[in-house]
C-alpha positions in Angstrom: 181.2 235.9 193.8 184.5 237.7 193.7 185.8 238.9 190.3 189.4 239.1 191.4 191.6 237.0 193.7 192.0 238.3 197.3 195.3 238.4 199.1 194.4 235.2 201.0 195.5 232.8 198.2 197.0 229.3 198.5 200.4 231.0 198.3 199.8 232.4 201.8 198.2 229.4 203.5 197.0 229.5 207.0 199.2 227.6 209.4 198.2 224.0 210.1 195.7 223.9 207.2 195.4 221.5 204.3 194.4 223.4 201.1 192.1 221.4 198.7 190.7 222.6 195.4 187.7 220.7 194.0 186.6 221.2 190.4 184.0 219.5 188.1 185.9 220.1 184.8 183.2 218.9 182.4 186.0 217.5 180.3 189.5 218.6 181.1 191.4 217.9 177.8 190.5 221.3 176.1 191.0 223.1 179.4 194.3 221.5 180.4 196.6 224.5 179.8 194.3 226.9 181.7 194.1 224.4 184.6 197.8 224.0 184.6 198.4 227.7 185.0 195.7 227.9 187.7 197.4 225.1 189.7 200.8 226.7 189.3 199.5 230.0 190.6 197.3 228.8 193.5 199.5 225.8 194.6 196.9 223.8 196.5 198.0 220.7 198.5 195.4 218.5 196.9 193.3 218.9 193.7 190.1 216.8 193.3 188.7 216.8 189.7 185.4 215.4 188.6 184.1 214.6 185.1 187.5 214.5 183.6 186.1 212.7 180.5 189.6 211.0 180.0 190.4 207.7 178.4 193.2 205.5 179.9 195.6 206.7 177.2 195.1 210.4 178.0 197.6 212.1 180.2 197.0 214.3 183.2 200.2 215.5 184.8 201.3 218.5 186.8 204.8 219.3 187.9 205.3 218.8 191.6 202.2 216.6 191.9 201.3 212.9 191.8 198.1 212.0 190.0 195.6 209.2 190.8 192.6 208.8 188.6 189.6 206.6 187.7 188.6 206.7 184.1 185.1 205.9 183.0 185.4 202.7 180.8 181.7 202.0 180.2 180.2 205.3 179.0 181.0 208.7 177.9 181.6 211.3 180.5 182.5 210.8 184.2 186.1 210.1 185.3 187.7 211.5 188.5 191.2 212.4 189.6 193.2 213.3 192.7 196.4 215.2 192.5 198.6 215.7 195.6 201.9 217.6 196.1 204.9 215.2 196.0 206.2 216.7 199.2 203.3 215.2 201.2 203.7 211.6 202.3 200.8 209.5 201.2 199.7 206.3 199.5 196.7 205.1 197.4 193.8 203.8 199.4 191.1 202.6 197.0 187.6 202.1 198.4 185.1 199.9 196.6 182.0 201.7 195.2 179.2 201.0 192.8 177.6 204.4 192.6 180.5 206.8 193.4 183.6 207.6 191.4 186.0 208.0 194.3 189.8 207.7 193.9 191.1 207.9 197.5 194.5 208.5 199.1 195.7 208.4 202.6 197.9 211.3 203.8 200.5 210.5 206.5 201.1 213.6 208.7 204.4 214.4 210.4 202.7 213.4 213.7 202.0 209.9 212.1 198.3 210.5 212.0 196.5 209.7 208.7 193.8 211.4 206.7 191.9 209.8 203.8 190.9 212.1 201.0 188.4 211.1 198.3 187.5 212.9 195.1 183.8 212.2 194.8 181.6 212.3 191.7 178.0 211.1 192.0 176.1 211.2 188.6 172.8 213.1 188.7 170.7 210.1 188.1 170.2 207.5 190.9 170.5 207.8 194.6 173.5 207.9 197.0 174.0 204.7 198.9 174.4 205.1 202.7 176.4 201.9 202.7 178.9 203.4 200.3 179.1 206.6 202.4 179.9 204.3 205.4 182.7 202.6 203.4 184.3 206.0 202.8 183.9 207.3 206.3 184.9 204.1 208.1 188.2 204.0 206.1 190.0 206.2 208.7 189.5 208.2 211.9 190.0 211.4 209.8 188.3 211.7 206.5 187.8 214.3 203.8 185.3 213.5 201.0 185.2 216.3 198.5 183.6 216.8 195.1 180.3 217.0 193.2 177.7 215.0 195.1 174.8 216.2 192.9 173.0 216.7 196.2 170.9 219.7 197.0 169.4 220.9 200.3 168.7 224.4 201.6 171.2 224.0 204.4 173.9 224.5 201.8 172.2 225.2 198.4 169.5 227.6 197.6 166.5 226.4 195.5 164.8 223.1 195.3 166.2 220.2 197.3 166.6 216.6 196.0 166.6 213.1 197.4 170.4 212.9 197.5 170.5 216.1 199.5 168.1 214.5 202.0 170.3 211.3 202.1 173.5 213.3 202.7 171.9 215.5 205.3 170.6 212.6 207.3 173.9 210.7 207.1 175.8 213.7 208.3 173.4 214.3 211.2 173.4 210.7 212.3 177.2 210.3 212.1 178.5 213.5 213.7 180.0 214.8 210.4 180.5 218.3 209.1 179.5 219.6 205.6 181.5 222.6 204.5 180.2 224.5 201.5 180.9 228.0 200.1 178.4 230.8 200.6 178.6 231.4 196.8 177.1 229.2 194.1 179.3 226.6 192.5 177.1 225.3 189.6 175.9 227.6 186.7 174.0 225.5 184.1 174.5 226.7 180.6 170.9 226.4 179.7 169.2 227.9 182.7 169.5 230.3 185.6 169.0 227.5 188.1 172.3 228.1 190.0 173.1 225.9 192.9 175.8 224.5 195.2 176.7 221.0 194.3 180.4 221.0 195.2 181.2 220.7 198.9 183.3 218.7 201.4 182.2 216.3 204.1 184.5 216.1 207.1 185.0 213.5 209.8 186.9 214.6 212.9 187.7 218.1 211.6 185.9 220.9 213.3 186.8 224.0 211.2 187.6 225.3 207.7 186.8 227.8 205.0 185.3 227.3 201.6 185.2 229.7 198.6 183.7 229.4 195.1 186.4 230.8 192.7 185.5 232.6 189.6 188.2 230.7 187.6 188.5 228.1 184.8 186.0 227.3 182.1 183.2 225.0 183.1 179.6 225.2 184.3 181.1 224.5 187.8 183.5 226.9 189.6 186.5 225.4 191.3 186.0 225.5 195.1 188.8 226.1 197.5 188.8 224.6 201.0 191.2 225.4 203.8 190.8 222.6 206.4 192.3 222.9 209.8 194.2 219.6 210.3 196.4 220.8 213.3 199.6 219.7 211.6 202.2 221.4 209.3 202.4 220.4 205.6 205.8 219.9 204.1 207.2 222.4 201.6 206.9 222.0 197.8 209.5 219.8 195.9 210.1 219.7 192.2 209.4 216.2 191.0 206.6 214.6 188.9 204.9 211.3 189.2 201.8 209.8 187.6 199.9 206.8 188.8 197.3 204.9 186.8 194.6 204.2 189.4 193.4 201.1 187.4 196.6 199.3 188.6 195.3 199.3 192.2 
């Protein structure tokens, strides 16, 4: 795991790539300032956050980004968010789910093609539903589902596999999808040395990309950067701010 940033940052993006950062914050309120500076420096196109631990009255805003979020209303913990640069044409595209927290947007590319992007959080207890995976990946011809799936399998995470890892692996193989994960660990439990890779992206109709676990921010999960080849140019950054309460949709 790199101790310092390389020259290949989001400030020098590869042509025709969508840059996405995914991070399980483990409670973002006490880490907000650090997160804000991180986003200002790296400037990803999309930021997916899991375990925000936010209440509906809490704010989550970044200059130049629009925020979509789902807050956990029934228990402590949980909560997910998606932040997307204002210069990128998009709209909210909620997908019903009983086991995932999954705010979803649809990006409209300059060539009029669309991409759905979902920020996924699957709590560690219980099993992933294949029906709910199908809802996500049938929402569009081009899909990006990124986040903390709490799914382990040796194909992408060293150590012991779990049932959710088997479910994800079978679904990917049976539906011609691609799982993109960093070679580095993403999860570093505070009370053990049982490191693993829980944070990854599943792609539909995208054939290439890069993933890196970044030694940044303060959580038991590293943020993970993904550069996904979408074969389209992304508009430049503008300077406006919007916030959307996902509960309205």
